[in-house]
N, C-alpha and C positions, 0 to 999 in steps of 0.2 A: 931411613930418616934418621937423623942424630937425635940425641936427647935433648939438646937445646932447642932444636926445631920443634920437636914434638911437645915439649913443655911450653914453649912460646905459643904454639896453636891452641893447646888447651888453656891456657891463661887467657888468651883472647876470647874464649867462650864464656868468660867470667868466672871461672873457678879458681879458688884460692891456691896459693902456691903448695900447700899440703895436699889438697885434693887432686890438683894437677899432677903432683909426684906419685900419689897412690894409683892414679890412671896410667900413667906412664910406665910404672913398674909392671903392672899387670899386662899392658899391651906389648912391652918389650920381652917379658918372660914368654908370652905366647909366640912372639915373633921368632925368638931364638929356639923355641922347641918345636918349630914347624908348623904351628897352628896359626899361620898368617891371617887367616880369615877372622882371627879373633885379635890380631896383633895390631901393627901400626895403622892398617887400613880402617881400624874402627875410629881413629881421630876424624878422618874425613867424613866417616857416617855420622859421627856425633855432630859434626858441623852442619848437617841437614836436618838434625832433630831439634825440637823444641823440648827444653827442660829447665827446671829452676837450679841455676847453677849455685845458689845460696841455700838450698834446702838442706836439712841436717837430719839424719836418722836418729831416733831415740829409743831407748829401751822403755816399754810401757809397763812390763811386769817381769819379775824374777822370783821363781819359786824354787823349791828344791830340784824338782825334776822337769822344770818348763820355764821358757822364757818367750817373751813376745816382743817383737821389734816393729815400729812403724818407720818405714823408710821415708815418710813424709814427703814423697815425691822426689826424693834424692836418687841419683843413679844407682842401680843395684850394685855396681862395683863398691861405691862408697858405703852402702849399707853393709855388704859382706865384710869390708874392711873394719868397719866399726865393731861388728859382732866378733869377728875372729880376734881384734885387739883385746876386746873386753874378756872373751873366753881365755885368753892366753894369760891376762892379768890377773883374772879370777877364776882359776881352773874349778870345774865343778867336781865335788868329791865322788859323785856317782854320774851315771848317765843323764844327759839333759837333752830335752827336745827344744830346739830354738826355732821359731817361726817368725818369718818376716813378711810384711805386706807392704803394698804401695811402693815397689821399687823394681826397676827394669832398666837396662839389661844387667846380668850379673857375670857374663862373660865365661871363662874358662873355669868350671867348677873344681876341677882338679887343682887348680892354682891354690884356691881357699882350703880345700881339704888338705892338701900338703902342708900348708903353713899350720894348720892345727896339729897334724901328725908330728912334725917338726917340733912342735912344743910339747909332745908327749900324749896327745888325745887321739883316740880312734874317732875317725870322722865319716859321717855319711851326709853328703849335701845334695840336695835335688832342687829342681826349680820347675814351675809350670811355665809353659810358654804359649803364646798365641797359636791358633790353629795354622799350621803351615804344611801338614803332610796329607795328600790325599790317599785314596785307596789305590793300591797297586795298578789297578785298570784304569785309574784317572777319576776326574770329577773334582768336586769342591774339597777343599782341605777339611779333614775331620779331626785331626788332633795336632798336638805341638810336638816339638822334638824332645820335650821332657827330659833333659840331661840328668845324669846321675854320676857322682863320684865317691869314691869310698877310698879312704887312706888309712893305713895302719903304720905306727911306729915301728922300727926295727932297732935290733941292738947295735947296728953299725951307723945309726944316725941317717940312713937313707930310707924313708918311708917307703912302703909299697902303695902305690896310687893307681886306681883304675878310674877312668874317666870316659864314659860313653854317652852317646846320643841315641835316641830312638830312631833317627832318620839316618839314611845312607850317607848324608852330608849334614853339616851344622848349617844354621842360618848364617853364621859367619863365612862359611864357604860359598854360599849363595851370593853374599854381598861382595865376596872377593872374586865373583865371576865364574866359579867352578860349577 
């Protein structure tokens, strides 16, 4: 998919030019890194989802070691983009726990952790997810994929990033038909 096609499809969902650009950059980065289940295929998936394209996340509180955000129903990608942007503009002097609520999906967490590490911050990003994983012997789903990404800046400018899911495949892989 070309950038112009992807942006046009995202704009057709009612997203602003800025929000469509944020989503395209995330999806395209995932596609280029081989995580195509979180890449361009997510545009087609979003076209089947009901969401408020005008919702805007907001920071509810900010203290020395803690911040809380309300996604206000915005896509998780856009909530994390706002959080990352704010943290890079206003880096905390010490460790800070940031919690976001009412936002889904968040996509490739390593993407967001990498952005923070490229800005000089050590990042641990995790998310809850709906129940999708059954017991190995089968049955009803018991837990979510609950992804976790860790990124650490390095002296050469290329952060060390680890991004894992608790499932053998991510939900994005399932959506991509794997």
